[in-house]
mmCIF file of the C-alpha atoms, coordinates in Angstrom:
data_MODEL
# 
_entry.id   MODEL 
# 
loop_
_atom_site.group_PDB 
_atom_site.id 
_atom_site.type_symbol 
_atom_site.label_atom_id 
_atom_site.label_alt_id 
_atom_site.label_comp_id 
_atom_site.label_asym_id 
_atom_site.label_entity_id 
_atom_site.label_seq_id 
_atom_site.pdbx_PDB_ins_code 
_atom_site.Cartn_x 
_atom_site.Cartn_y 
_atom_site.Cartn_z 
_atom_site.occupancy 
_atom_site.B_iso_or_equiv 
_atom_site.pdbx_formal_charge 
_atom_site.auth_seq_id 
_atom_site.auth_comp_id 
_atom_site.auth_asym_id 
_atom_site.auth_atom_id 
_atom_site.pdbx_PDB_model_num 
ATOM 1   C CA . MET A 1 1   ? 129.683 37.282 91.550  1.00 0.00 ? 1   MET A CA 1 
ATOM 2   C CA . ASN A 1 2   ? 126.136 36.013 91.968  1.00 0.00 ? 2   ASN A CA 1 
ATOM 3   C CA . ALA A 1 3   ? 123.293 38.403 91.103  1.00 0.00 ? 3   ALA A CA 1 
ATOM 4   C CA . GLY A 1 4   ? 120.832 36.654 93.398  1.00 0.00 ? 4   GLY A CA 1 
ATOM 5   C CA . ARG A 1 5   ? 123.142 36.887 96.413  1.00 0.00 ? 5   ARG A CA 1 
ATOM 6   C CA . ILE A 1 6   ? 123.944 40.512 95.618  1.00 0.00 ? 6   ILE A CA 1 
ATOM 7   C CA . MET A 1 7   ? 120.232 41.404 95.581  1.00 0.00 ? 7   MET A CA 1 
ATOM 8   C CA . THR A 1 8   ? 119.685 39.541 98.849  1.00 0.00 ? 8   THR A CA 1 
ATOM 9   C CA . ILE A 1 9   ? 122.451 41.546 100.490 1.00 0.00 ? 9   ILE A CA 1 
ATOM 10  C CA . PHE A 1 10  ? 121.104 44.724 98.886  1.00 0.00 ? 10  PHE A CA 1 
ATOM 11  C CA . GLU A 1 11  ? 117.599 44.155 100.287 1.00 0.00 ? 11  GLU A CA 1 
ATOM 12  C CA . LYS A 1 12  ? 118.924 43.336 103.770 1.00 0.00 ? 12  LYS A CA 1 
ATOM 13  C CA . ASP A 1 13  ? 121.219 46.366 103.912 1.00 0.00 ? 13  ASP A CA 1 
ATOM 14  C CA . PHE A 1 14  ? 118.627 48.677 102.367 1.00 0.00 ? 14  PHE A CA 1 
ATOM 15  C CA . LYS A 1 15  ? 116.265 47.880 105.257 1.00 0.00 ? 15  LYS A CA 1 
ATOM 16  C CA . GLU A 1 16  ? 119.070 48.376 107.773 1.00 0.00 ? 16  GLU A CA 1 
ATOM 17  C CA . PHE A 1 17  ? 120.044 51.678 106.146 1.00 0.00 ? 17  PHE A CA 1 
ATOM 18  C CA . THR A 1 18  ? 116.501 53.057 106.429 1.00 0.00 ? 18  THR A CA 1 
ATOM 19  C CA . ARG A 1 19  ? 116.264 51.908 110.056 1.00 0.00 ? 19  ARG A CA 1 
ATOM 20  C CA . ASN A 1 20  ? 119.573 53.515 111.030 1.00 0.00 ? 20  ASN A CA 1 
ATOM 21  C CA . MET A 1 21  ? 118.597 57.129 111.681 1.00 0.00 ? 21  MET A CA 1 
ATOM 22  C CA . MET A 1 22  ? 122.183 58.376 111.539 1.00 0.00 ? 22  MET A CA 1 
ATOM 23  C CA . LEU A 1 23  ? 122.621 56.931 108.053 1.00 0.00 ? 23  LEU A CA 1 
ATOM 24  C CA . PHE A 1 24  ? 119.122 57.697 106.802 1.00 0.00 ? 24  PHE A CA 1 
ATOM 25  C CA . THR A 1 25  ? 119.189 61.352 107.868 1.00 0.00 ? 25  THR A CA 1 
ATOM 26  C CA . SER A 1 26  ? 122.545 61.806 106.115 1.00 0.00 ? 26  SER A CA 1 
ATOM 27  C CA . ILE A 1 27  ? 120.665 61.978 102.809 1.00 0.00 ? 27  ILE A CA 1 
ATOM 28  C CA . LEU A 1 28  ? 119.043 65.198 104.048 1.00 0.00 ? 28  LEU A CA 1 
ATOM 29  C CA . LEU A 1 29  ? 122.291 67.174 104.365 1.00 0.00 ? 29  LEU A CA 1 
ATOM 30  C CA . PRO A 1 30  ? 122.752 67.938 100.628 1.00 0.00 ? 30  PRO A CA 1 
ATOM 31  C CA . VAL A 1 31  ? 119.015 68.651 100.372 1.00 0.00 ? 31  VAL A CA 1 
ATOM 32  C CA . LEU A 1 32  ? 119.217 71.209 103.186 1.00 0.00 ? 32  LEU A CA 1 
ATOM 33  C CA . ILE A 1 33  ? 122.184 72.909 101.509 1.00 0.00 ? 33  ILE A CA 1 
ATOM 34  C CA . ALA A 1 34  ? 120.203 73.009 98.256  1.00 0.00 ? 34  ALA A CA 1 
ATOM 35  C CA . PHE A 1 35  ? 117.258 74.613 100.073 1.00 0.00 ? 35  PHE A CA 1 
ATOM 36  C CA . MET A 1 36  ? 119.584 77.290 101.455 1.00 0.00 ? 36  MET A CA 1 
ATOM 37  C CA . TYR A 1 37  ? 120.790 78.246 97.973  1.00 0.00 ? 37  TYR A CA 1 
ATOM 38  C CA . GLY A 1 38  ? 117.635 77.377 96.036  1.00 0.00 ? 38  GLY A CA 1 
ATOM 39  C CA . SER A 1 39  ? 116.655 81.029 95.702  1.00 0.00 ? 39  SER A CA 1 
ATOM 40  C CA . MET A 1 40  ? 119.715 81.948 93.628  1.00 0.00 ? 40  MET A CA 1 
ATOM 41  C CA . GLY A 1 41  ? 117.758 81.868 90.373  1.00 0.00 ? 41  GLY A CA 1 
ATOM 42  C CA . ASP A 1 42  ? 118.020 79.710 87.282  1.00 0.00 ? 42  ASP A CA 1 
ATOM 43  C CA . SER A 1 43  ? 120.745 77.094 86.906  1.00 0.00 ? 43  SER A CA 1 
ATOM 44  C CA . GLN A 1 44  ? 122.806 79.281 84.581  1.00 0.00 ? 44  GLN A CA 1 
ATOM 45  C CA . GLN A 1 45  ? 123.579 81.549 87.546  1.00 0.00 ? 45  GLN A CA 1 
ATOM 46  C CA . ILE A 1 46  ? 124.627 78.741 89.877  1.00 0.00 ? 46  ILE A CA 1 
ATOM 47  C CA . PRO A 1 47  ? 128.441 78.626 90.081  1.00 0.00 ? 47  PRO A CA 1 
ATOM 48  C CA . SER A 1 48  ? 130.239 75.326 89.637  1.00 0.00 ? 48  SER A CA 1 
ATOM 49  C CA . MET A 1 49  ? 131.684 75.786 93.135  1.00 0.00 ? 49  MET A CA 1 
ATOM 50  C CA . LEU A 1 50  ? 128.216 75.473 94.691  1.00 0.00 ? 50  LEU A CA 1 
ATOM 51  C CA . ILE A 1 51  ? 127.159 72.593 92.440  1.00 0.00 ? 51  ILE A CA 1 
ATOM 52  C CA . PHE A 1 52  ? 130.174 70.509 93.341  1.00 0.00 ? 52  PHE A CA 1 
ATOM 53  C CA . LEU A 1 53  ? 130.067 71.521 96.981  1.00 0.00 ? 53  LEU A CA 1 
ATOM 54  C CA . ILE A 1 54  ? 126.692 69.761 97.120  1.00 0.00 ? 54  ILE A CA 1 
ATOM 55  C CA . VAL A 1 55  ? 128.092 66.833 95.140  1.00 0.00 ? 55  VAL A CA 1 
ATOM 56  C CA . GLY A 1 56  ? 131.072 66.585 97.495  1.00 0.00 ? 56  GLY A CA 1 
ATOM 57  C CA . ILE A 1 57  ? 128.845 66.755 100.575 1.00 0.00 ? 57  ILE A CA 1 
ATOM 58  C CA . ALA A 1 58  ? 126.562 64.046 99.161  1.00 0.00 ? 58  ALA A CA 1 
ATOM 59  C CA . PHE A 1 59  ? 129.407 61.741 98.183  1.00 0.00 ? 59  PHE A CA 1 
ATOM 60  C CA . SER A 1 60  ? 131.290 62.110 101.461 1.00 0.00 ? 60  SER A CA 1 
ATOM 61  C CA . SER A 1 61  ? 128.341 62.152 103.899 1.00 0.00 ? 61  SER A CA 1 
ATOM 62  C CA . ILE A 1 62  ? 126.299 59.401 102.197 1.00 0.00 ? 62  ILE A CA 1 
ATOM 63  C CA . LEU A 1 63  ? 128.461 57.331 99.854  1.00 0.00 ? 63  LEU A CA 1 
ATOM 64  C CA . THR A 1 64  ? 131.675 57.221 101.902 1.00 0.00 ? 64  THR A CA 1 
ATOM 65  C CA . SER A 1 65  ? 130.071 57.428 105.336 1.00 0.00 ? 65  SER A CA 1 
ATOM 66  C CA . GLY A 1 66  ? 127.374 54.893 104.482 1.00 0.00 ? 66  GLY A CA 1 
ATOM 67  C CA . ILE A 1 67  ? 129.601 52.121 103.136 1.00 0.00 ? 67  ILE A CA 1 
ATOM 68  C CA . MET A 1 68  ? 132.193 52.841 105.810 1.00 0.00 ? 68  MET A CA 1 
ATOM 69  C CA . THR A 1 69  ? 129.636 52.516 108.613 1.00 0.00 ? 69  THR A CA 1 
ATOM 70  C CA . MET A 1 70  ? 128.018 49.400 107.153 1.00 0.00 ? 70  MET A CA 1 
ATOM 71  C CA . MET A 1 71  ? 131.342 47.590 106.818 1.00 0.00 ? 71  MET A CA 1 
ATOM 72  C CA . ALA A 1 72  ? 132.469 48.743 110.269 1.00 0.00 ? 72  ALA A CA 1 
ATOM 73  C CA . GLU A 1 73  ? 129.239 47.399 111.790 1.00 0.00 ? 73  GLU A CA 1 
ATOM 74  C CA . GLU A 1 74  ? 129.964 44.006 110.277 1.00 0.00 ? 74  GLU A CA 1 
ATOM 75  C CA . ASN A 1 75  ? 133.464 44.112 111.785 1.00 0.00 ? 75  ASN A CA 1 
ATOM 76  C CA . GLU A 1 76  ? 132.216 45.288 115.177 1.00 0.00 ? 76  GLU A CA 1 
ATOM 77  C CA . LYS A 1 77  ? 129.514 42.600 115.396 1.00 0.00 ? 77  LYS A CA 1 
ATOM 78  C CA . ASN A 1 78  ? 131.943 40.042 113.950 1.00 0.00 ? 78  ASN A CA 1 
ATOM 79  C CA . THR A 1 79  ? 129.358 39.156 111.290 1.00 0.00 ? 79  THR A CA 1 
ATOM 80  C CA . LEU A 1 80  ? 131.644 39.903 108.340 1.00 0.00 ? 80  LEU A CA 1 
ATOM 81  C CA . ARG A 1 81  ? 133.517 36.662 109.023 1.00 0.00 ? 81  ARG A CA 1 
ATOM 82  C CA . GLY A 1 82  ? 130.230 34.757 108.844 1.00 0.00 ? 82  GLY A CA 1 
ATOM 83  C CA . LEU A 1 83  ? 129.246 36.495 105.605 1.00 0.00 ? 83  LEU A CA 1 
ATOM 84  C CA . VAL A 1 84  ? 132.584 35.691 104.001 1.00 0.00 ? 84  VAL A CA 1 
ATOM 85  C CA . GLN A 1 85  ? 132.273 32.050 105.060 1.00 0.00 ? 85  GLN A CA 1 
ATOM 86  C CA . SER A 1 86  ? 128.719 31.901 103.651 1.00 0.00 ? 86  SER A CA 1 
ATOM 87  C CA . PRO A 1 87  ? 128.036 31.158 99.949  1.00 0.00 ? 87  PRO A CA 1 
ATOM 88  C CA . ALA A 1 88  ? 128.243 34.903 99.266  1.00 0.00 ? 88  ALA A CA 1 
ATOM 89  C CA . SER A 1 89  ? 131.720 36.058 98.240  1.00 0.00 ? 89  SER A CA 1 
ATOM 90  C CA . MET A 1 90  ? 133.348 39.217 99.530  1.00 0.00 ? 90  MET A CA 1 
ATOM 91  C CA . MET A 1 91  ? 132.658 40.838 96.151  1.00 0.00 ? 91  MET A CA 1 
ATOM 92  C CA . ASP A 1 92  ? 128.954 39.943 96.447  1.00 0.00 ? 92  ASP A CA 1 
ATOM 93  C CA . ILE A 1 93  ? 128.932 41.624 99.856  1.00 0.00 ? 93  ILE A CA 1 
ATOM 94  C CA . LEU A 1 94  ? 130.764 44.753 98.692  1.00 0.00 ? 94  LEU A CA 1 
ATOM 95  C CA . VAL A 1 95  ? 128.645 45.165 95.551  1.00 0.00 ? 95  VAL A CA 1 
ATOM 96  C CA . GLY A 1 96  ? 125.386 44.644 97.438  1.00 0.00 ? 96  GLY A CA 1 
ATOM 97  C CA . LYS A 1 97  ? 126.266 47.214 100.074 1.00 0.00 ? 97  LYS A CA 1 
ATOM 98  C CA . SER A 1 98  ? 127.644 49.632 97.458  1.00 0.00 ? 98  SER A CA 1 
ATOM 99  C CA . LEU A 1 99  ? 124.352 49.520 95.551  1.00 0.00 ? 99  LEU A CA 1 
ATOM 100 C CA . VAL A 1 100 ? 122.506 50.659 98.676  1.00 0.00 ? 100 VAL A CA 1 
ATOM 101 C CA . VAL A 1 101 ? 124.657 53.726 99.332  1.00 0.00 ? 101 VAL A CA 1 
ATOM 102 C CA . THR A 1 102 ? 124.846 54.557 95.617  1.00 0.00 ? 102 THR A CA 1 
ATOM 103 C CA . LEU A 1 103 ? 121.045 54.548 95.369  1.00 0.00 ? 103 LEU A CA 1 
ATOM 104 C CA . MET A 1 104 ? 120.689 56.758 98.442  1.00 0.00 ? 104 MET A CA 1 
ATOM 105 C CA . THR A 1 105 ? 123.310 59.181 97.149  1.00 0.00 ? 105 THR A CA 1 
ATOM 106 C CA . ALA A 1 106 ? 121.642 59.367 93.742  1.00 0.00 ? 106 ALA A CA 1 
ATOM 107 C CA . VAL A 1 107 ? 118.248 60.088 95.306  1.00 0.00 ? 107 VAL A CA 1 
ATOM 108 C CA . SER A 1 108 ? 119.678 62.811 97.543  1.00 0.00 ? 108 SER A CA 1 
ATOM 109 C CA . LEU A 1 109 ? 121.508 64.473 94.646  1.00 0.00 ? 109 LEU A CA 1 
ATOM 110 C CA . ALA A 1 110 ? 118.474 64.256 92.360  1.00 0.00 ? 110 ALA A CA 1 
ATOM 111 C CA . VAL A 1 111 ? 116.267 65.961 94.954  1.00 0.00 ? 111 VAL A CA 1 
ATOM 112 C CA . SER A 1 112 ? 118.947 68.587 95.636  1.00 0.00 ? 112 SER A CA 1 
ATOM 113 C CA . PHE A 1 113 ? 119.338 69.418 91.933  1.00 0.00 ? 113 PHE A CA 1 
ATOM 114 C CA . LEU A 1 114 ? 115.564 69.625 91.473  1.00 0.00 ? 114 LEU A CA 1 
ATOM 115 C CA . ILE A 1 115 ? 115.336 72.073 94.364  1.00 0.00 ? 115 ILE A CA 1 
ATOM 116 C CA . MET A 1 116 ? 118.041 74.226 92.786  1.00 0.00 ? 116 MET A CA 1 
ATOM 117 C CA . ASP A 1 117 ? 116.418 73.895 89.337  1.00 0.00 ? 117 ASP A CA 1 
ATOM 118 C CA . MET A 1 118 ? 119.712 72.565 87.995  1.00 0.00 ? 118 MET A CA 1 
ATOM 119 C CA . ASP A 1 119 ? 120.263 72.164 84.271  1.00 0.00 ? 119 ASP A CA 1 
ATOM 120 C CA . MET A 1 120 ? 120.928 68.414 83.965  1.00 0.00 ? 120 MET A CA 1 
ATOM 121 C CA . SER A 1 121 ? 121.935 68.429 80.302  1.00 0.00 ? 121 SER A CA 1 
ATOM 122 C CA . TRP A 1 122 ? 125.478 67.380 81.164  1.00 0.00 ? 122 TRP A CA 1 
ATOM 123 C CA . GLY A 1 123 ? 127.843 66.048 78.540  1.00 0.00 ? 123 GLY A CA 1 
ATOM 124 C CA . ALA A 1 124 ? 129.571 62.676 78.454  1.00 0.00 ? 124 ALA A CA 1 
ATOM 125 C CA . MET A 1 125 ? 132.713 64.079 80.098  1.00 0.00 ? 125 MET A CA 1 
ATOM 126 C CA . ASP A 1 126 ? 130.706 65.555 82.987  1.00 0.00 ? 126 ASP A CA 1 
ATOM 127 C CA . ILE A 1 127 ? 128.923 62.251 83.594  1.00 0.00 ? 127 ILE A CA 1 
ATOM 128 C CA . THR A 1 128 ? 132.166 60.279 83.329  1.00 0.00 ? 128 THR A CA 1 
ATOM 129 C CA . GLY A 1 129 ? 133.778 62.649 85.811  1.00 0.00 ? 129 GLY A CA 1 
ATOM 130 C CA . ILE A 1 130 ? 130.914 62.191 88.296  1.00 0.00 ? 130 ILE A CA 1 
ATOM 131 C CA . ILE A 1 131 ? 131.164 58.405 87.984  1.00 0.00 ? 131 ILE A CA 1 
ATOM 132 C CA . LEU A 1 132 ? 134.915 58.515 88.607  1.00 0.00 ? 132 LEU A CA 1 
ATOM 133 C CA . LEU A 1 133 ? 134.391 60.833 91.582  1.00 0.00 ? 133 LEU A CA 1 
ATOM 134 C CA . GLY A 1 134 ? 131.803 58.436 92.979  1.00 0.00 ? 134 GLY A CA 1 
ATOM 135 C CA . LEU A 1 135 ? 134.223 55.527 92.614  1.00 0.00 ? 135 LEU A CA 1 
ATOM 136 C CA . PHE A 1 136 ? 136.871 57.490 94.507  1.00 0.00 ? 136 PHE A CA 1 
ATOM 137 C CA . PHE A 1 137 ? 134.566 58.184 97.454  1.00 0.00 ? 137 PHE A CA 1 
ATOM 138 C CA . LEU A 1 138 ? 133.151 54.650 97.409  1.00 0.00 ? 138 LEU A CA 1 
ATOM 139 C CA . ASN A 1 139 ? 136.581 53.006 97.356  1.00 0.00 ? 139 ASN A CA 1 
ATOM 140 C CA . SER A 1 140 ? 137.756 55.273 100.172 1.00 0.00 ? 140 SER A CA 1 
ATOM 141 C CA . GLY A 1 141 ? 134.782 54.251 102.309 1.00 0.00 ? 141 GLY A CA 1 
ATOM 142 C CA . ILE A 1 142 ? 135.263 50.556 101.550 1.00 0.00 ? 142 ILE A CA 1 
ATOM 143 C CA . GLY A 1 143 ? 138.949 50.793 102.407 1.00 0.00 ? 143 GLY A CA 1 
ATOM 144 C CA . VAL A 1 144 ? 138.287 52.415 105.777 1.00 0.00 ? 144 VAL A CA 1 
ATOM 145 C CA . GLY A 1 145 ? 135.297 50.179 106.519 1.00 0.00 ? 145 GLY A CA 1 
ATOM 146 C CA . LEU A 1 146 ? 137.368 47.044 105.993 1.00 0.00 ? 146 LEU A CA 1 
ATOM 147 C CA . THR A 1 147 ? 140.181 48.412 108.153 1.00 0.00 ? 147 THR A CA 1 
ATOM 148 C CA . VAL A 1 148 ? 138.461 49.745 111.293 1.00 0.00 ? 148 VAL A CA 1 
ATOM 149 C CA . LYS A 1 149 ? 137.166 47.491 114.054 1.00 0.00 ? 149 LYS A CA 1 
ATOM 150 C CA . SER A 1 150 ? 134.228 49.592 115.275 1.00 0.00 ? 150 SER A CA 1 
ATOM 151 C CA . VAL A 1 151 ? 131.687 52.152 114.069 1.00 0.00 ? 151 VAL A CA 1 
ATOM 152 C CA . ALA A 1 152 ? 132.984 54.718 116.562 1.00 0.00 ? 152 ALA A CA 1 
ATOM 153 C CA . THR A 1 153 ? 136.406 54.619 114.913 1.00 0.00 ? 153 THR A CA 1 
ATOM 154 C CA . THR A 1 154 ? 134.994 55.599 111.518 1.00 0.00 ? 154 THR A CA 1 
ATOM 155 C CA . SER A 1 155 ? 134.525 59.219 112.629 1.00 0.00 ? 155 SER A CA 1 
ATOM 156 C CA . VAL A 1 156 ? 138.306 59.535 112.986 1.00 0.00 ? 156 VAL A CA 1 
ATOM 157 C CA . TYR A 1 157 ? 138.632 58.811 109.271 1.00 0.00 ? 157 TYR A CA 1 
ATOM 158 C CA . LEU A 1 158 ? 135.382 60.334 108.017 1.00 0.00 ? 158 LEU A CA 1 
ATOM 159 C CA . LEU A 1 159 ? 136.013 63.862 109.290 1.00 0.00 ? 159 LEU A CA 1 
ATOM 160 C CA . PRO A 1 160 ? 139.259 64.441 107.339 1.00 0.00 ? 160 PRO A CA 1 
ATOM 161 C CA . ILE A 1 161 ? 137.753 62.803 104.236 1.00 0.00 ? 161 ILE A CA 1 
ATOM 162 C CA . MET A 1 162 ? 134.777 65.167 104.387 1.00 0.00 ? 162 MET A CA 1 
ATOM 163 C CA . LEU A 1 163 ? 136.873 68.255 105.127 1.00 0.00 ? 163 LEU A CA 1 
ATOM 164 C CA . ILE A 1 164 ? 139.597 67.586 102.545 1.00 0.00 ? 164 ILE A CA 1 
ATOM 165 C CA . PHE A 1 165 ? 137.687 65.876 99.745  1.00 0.00 ? 165 PHE A CA 1 
ATOM 166 C CA . GLY A 1 166 ? 133.999 66.631 100.350 1.00 0.00 ? 166 GLY A CA 1 
ATOM 167 C CA . PHE A 1 167 ? 134.112 70.325 101.276 1.00 0.00 ? 167 PHE A CA 1 
ATOM 168 C CA . THR A 1 168 ? 136.968 71.219 98.914  1.00 0.00 ? 168 THR A CA 1 
ATOM 169 C CA . PRO A 1 169 ? 135.199 74.233 97.278  1.00 0.00 ? 169 PRO A CA 1 
ATOM 170 C CA . MET A 1 170 ? 134.917 75.914 100.709 1.00 0.00 ? 170 MET A CA 1 
ATOM 171 C CA . ILE A 1 171 ? 138.666 76.550 100.499 1.00 0.00 ? 171 ILE A CA 1 
ATOM 172 C CA . GLU A 1 172 ? 137.934 79.365 98.026  1.00 0.00 ? 172 GLU A CA 1 
ATOM 173 C CA . ILE A 1 173 ? 135.808 81.089 100.680 1.00 0.00 ? 173 ILE A CA 1 
ATOM 174 C CA . ILE A 1 174 ? 138.214 80.545 103.564 1.00 0.00 ? 174 ILE A CA 1 
ATOM 175 C CA . ILE A 1 175 ? 141.398 81.345 101.601 1.00 0.00 ? 175 ILE A CA 1 
ATOM 176 C CA . GLN A 1 176 ? 140.804 83.956 98.907  1.00 0.00 ? 176 GLN A CA 1 
ATOM 177 C CA . ASP A 1 177 ? 144.464 84.346 97.952  1.00 0.00 ? 177 ASP A CA 1 
ATOM 178 C CA . GLU A 1 178 ? 144.849 82.181 94.831  1.00 0.00 ? 178 GLU A CA 1 
ATOM 179 C CA . THR A 1 179 ? 148.637 82.058 95.301  1.00 0.00 ? 179 THR A CA 1 
ATOM 180 C CA . HIS A 1 180 ? 148.340 80.503 98.772  1.00 0.00 ? 180 HIS A CA 1 
ATOM 181 C CA . ILE A 1 181 ? 149.963 77.067 98.950  1.00 0.00 ? 181 ILE A CA 1 
ATOM 182 C CA . ILE A 1 182 ? 146.766 75.455 100.236 1.00 0.00 ? 182 ILE A CA 1 
ATOM 183 C CA . ARG A 1 183 ? 144.770 76.867 97.309  1.00 0.00 ? 183 ARG A CA 1 
ATOM 184 C CA . GLN A 1 184 ? 147.405 75.629 94.873  1.00 0.00 ? 184 GLN A CA 1 
ATOM 185 C CA . ALA A 1 185 ? 147.423 72.157 96.464  1.00 0.00 ? 185 ALA A CA 1 
ATOM 186 C CA . ALA A 1 186 ? 143.612 72.039 96.398  1.00 0.00 ? 186 ALA A CA 1 
ATOM 187 C CA . ASP A 1 187 ? 143.697 72.453 92.621  1.00 0.00 ? 187 ASP A CA 1 
ATOM 188 C CA . TYR A 1 188 ? 144.808 68.807 92.428  1.00 0.00 ? 188 TYR A CA 1 
ATOM 189 C CA . LEU A 1 189 ? 142.043 67.397 94.627  1.00 0.00 ? 189 LEU A CA 1 
ATOM 190 C CA . PRO A 1 190 ? 139.292 65.306 92.968  1.00 0.00 ? 190 PRO A CA 1 
ATOM 191 C CA . LEU A 1 191 ? 136.397 67.779 93.240  1.00 0.00 ? 191 LEU A CA 1 
ATOM 192 C CA . TYR A 1 192 ? 138.363 70.535 91.556  1.00 0.00 ? 192 TYR A CA 1 
ATOM 193 C CA . GLN A 1 193 ? 138.914 68.248 88.594  1.00 0.00 ? 193 GLN A CA 1 
ATOM 194 C CA . ASN A 1 194 ? 135.149 67.857 88.236  1.00 0.00 ? 194 ASN A CA 1 
ATOM 195 C CA . MET A 1 195 ? 134.729 71.623 88.461  1.00 0.00 ? 195 MET A CA 1 
ATOM 196 C CA . ALA A 1 196 ? 137.322 72.073 85.711  1.00 0.00 ? 196 ALA A CA 1 
ATOM 197 C CA . ILE A 1 197 ? 135.574 69.478 83.523  1.00 0.00 ? 197 ILE A CA 1 
ATOM 198 C CA . TYR A 1 198 ? 132.217 71.187 84.102  1.00 0.00 ? 198 TYR A CA 1 
ATOM 199 C CA . ASP A 1 199 ? 133.757 74.549 83.155  1.00 0.00 ? 199 ASP A CA 1 
ATOM 200 C CA . GLY A 1 200 ? 135.063 73.210 79.833  1.00 0.00 ? 200 GLY A CA 1 
ATOM 201 C CA . GLU A 1 201 ? 138.448 71.614 80.491  1.00 0.00 ? 201 GLU A CA 1 
ATOM 202 C CA . ALA A 1 202 ? 138.830 67.897 79.870  1.00 0.00 ? 202 ALA A CA 1 
ATOM 203 C CA . LEU A 1 203 ? 142.092 66.040 79.337  1.00 0.00 ? 203 LEU A CA 1 
ATOM 204 C CA . VAL A 1 204 ? 144.299 67.046 82.284  1.00 0.00 ? 204 VAL A CA 1 
ATOM 205 C CA . PRO A 1 205 ? 141.496 67.119 84.907  1.00 0.00 ? 205 PRO A CA 1 
ATOM 206 C CA . MET A 1 206 ? 140.275 63.709 83.730  1.00 0.00 ? 206 MET A CA 1 
ATOM 207 C CA . LEU A 1 207 ? 143.780 62.256 84.010  1.00 0.00 ? 207 LEU A CA 1 
ATOM 208 C CA . ILE A 1 208 ? 144.245 63.643 87.518  1.00 0.00 ? 208 ILE A CA 1 
ATOM 209 C CA . LEU A 1 209 ? 140.813 62.382 88.567  1.00 0.00 ? 209 LEU A CA 1 
ATOM 210 C CA . SER A 1 210 ? 141.582 58.946 87.125  1.00 0.00 ? 210 SER A CA 1 
ATOM 211 C CA . LEU A 1 211 ? 144.804 58.846 89.146  1.00 0.00 ? 211 LEU A CA 1 
ATOM 212 C CA . TRP A 1 212 ? 142.853 59.536 92.346  1.00 0.00 ? 212 TRP A CA 1 
ATOM 213 C CA . VAL A 1 213 ? 140.496 56.670 91.478  1.00 0.00 ? 213 VAL A CA 1 
ATOM 214 C CA . VAL A 1 214 ? 143.429 54.314 90.895  1.00 0.00 ? 214 VAL A CA 1 
ATOM 215 C CA . LEU A 1 215 ? 144.904 55.272 94.271  1.00 0.00 ? 215 LEU A CA 1 
ATOM 216 C CA . SER A 1 216 ? 141.551 54.646 95.970  1.00 0.00 ? 216 SER A CA 1 
ATOM 217 C CA . PHE A 1 217 ? 141.313 51.241 94.256  1.00 0.00 ? 217 PHE A CA 1 
ATOM 218 C CA . VAL A 1 218 ? 144.787 50.358 95.526  1.00 0.00 ? 218 VAL A CA 1 
ATOM 219 C CA . TYR A 1 219 ? 143.790 51.324 99.075  1.00 0.00 ? 219 TYR A CA 1 
ATOM 220 C CA . ALA A 1 220 ? 140.517 49.366 98.884  1.00 0.00 ? 220 ALA A CA 1 
ATOM 221 C CA . ALA A 1 221 ? 142.327 46.336 97.420  1.00 0.00 ? 221 ALA A CA 1 
ATOM 222 C CA . TRP A 1 222 ? 144.946 46.458 100.188 1.00 0.00 ? 222 TRP A CA 1 
ATOM 223 C CA . SER A 1 223 ? 142.202 46.620 102.838 1.00 0.00 ? 223 SER A CA 1 
ATOM 224 C CA . PHE A 1 224 ? 140.326 43.825 101.081 1.00 0.00 ? 224 PHE A CA 1 
ATOM 225 C CA . LYS A 1 225 ? 143.406 41.596 101.067 1.00 0.00 ? 225 LYS A CA 1 
ATOM 226 C CA . ALA A 1 226 ? 144.108 42.311 104.738 1.00 0.00 ? 226 ALA A CA 1 
ATOM 227 C CA . ARG A 1 227 ? 140.508 41.552 105.711 1.00 0.00 ? 227 ARG A CA 1 
ATOM 228 C CA . MET A 1 228 ? 140.460 38.303 103.723 1.00 0.00 ? 228 MET A CA 1 
ATOM 229 C CA . LYS A 1 229 ? 143.533 37.114 105.657 1.00 0.00 ? 229 LYS A CA 1 
ATOM 230 C CA . ASP A 1 230 ? 141.720 37.784 108.940 1.00 0.00 ? 230 ASP A CA 1 
ATOM 231 C CA . ALA A 1 231 ? 138.418 36.236 107.855 1.00 0.00 ? 231 ALA A CA 1 
# 
C-alpha cells in the first residue's frame, strides 16, 4: 500500500461524499435519533439497547451504505477497472474509501453521544468490541459494493443488513417474549455481543463477535477476488 495514493483517493472520495446528498445526509440519521432520546437524563440512565441502536444505525446507514454505494458507483461507471489498472492498487482504493466512511461515521456517532450526554469512559473491551463491529459492517459493505453492478442494486442488500444487523435492539420492542425463537437467534447477532460486553460480559461475546468479523472478511475477500478477475 502507498500512503500518498491512499490520501489522494481519500481526498477525492471525501469531496464526492459531501457532494452526494444521499450519502451526506445519512450522517444525520443517528443524530436525529439521539435528539429524540436526548431528554432521557444523564448517561447512567441510558440503556445499552438505545446506545447500541444508535451505533447500529450509524454503522449500517453510514459505514456499510457509504462504502457499498461508493464501490457500486465505480462499478456502474466502469471506473473501478481504470483505478485498478492505475498505479493505485485495489487495497489503496479500498483503504482510501474506507477512511472516508469511517471518518463520517465517527463524526456522526460523536455528535450523537454528545447530544445524549453519553459517558465515554469506556474500557478496552468496549472499544475493542466497537472496532470489531465496525470491521464487520465495513467488510459487509465492501463485499456487496464489489459484487453489485449498479447503485440501485445496493438497496436490495442494504435493507436486510440494516434491519437484521443495524436495528437489532428493536427486536426487544417488537418481540417481548424472551423465549421466542427470533429473540433467541438475535442473541447471537453482532450488536448483541457489544451490548453484552458493555453490560459486563467479555469472553463469549467477544469470541462470537470475532467470528462474525472473520465471516465478513471471508465474504469481502471472495468479492475482492471475483472483482480482480473481472478487472
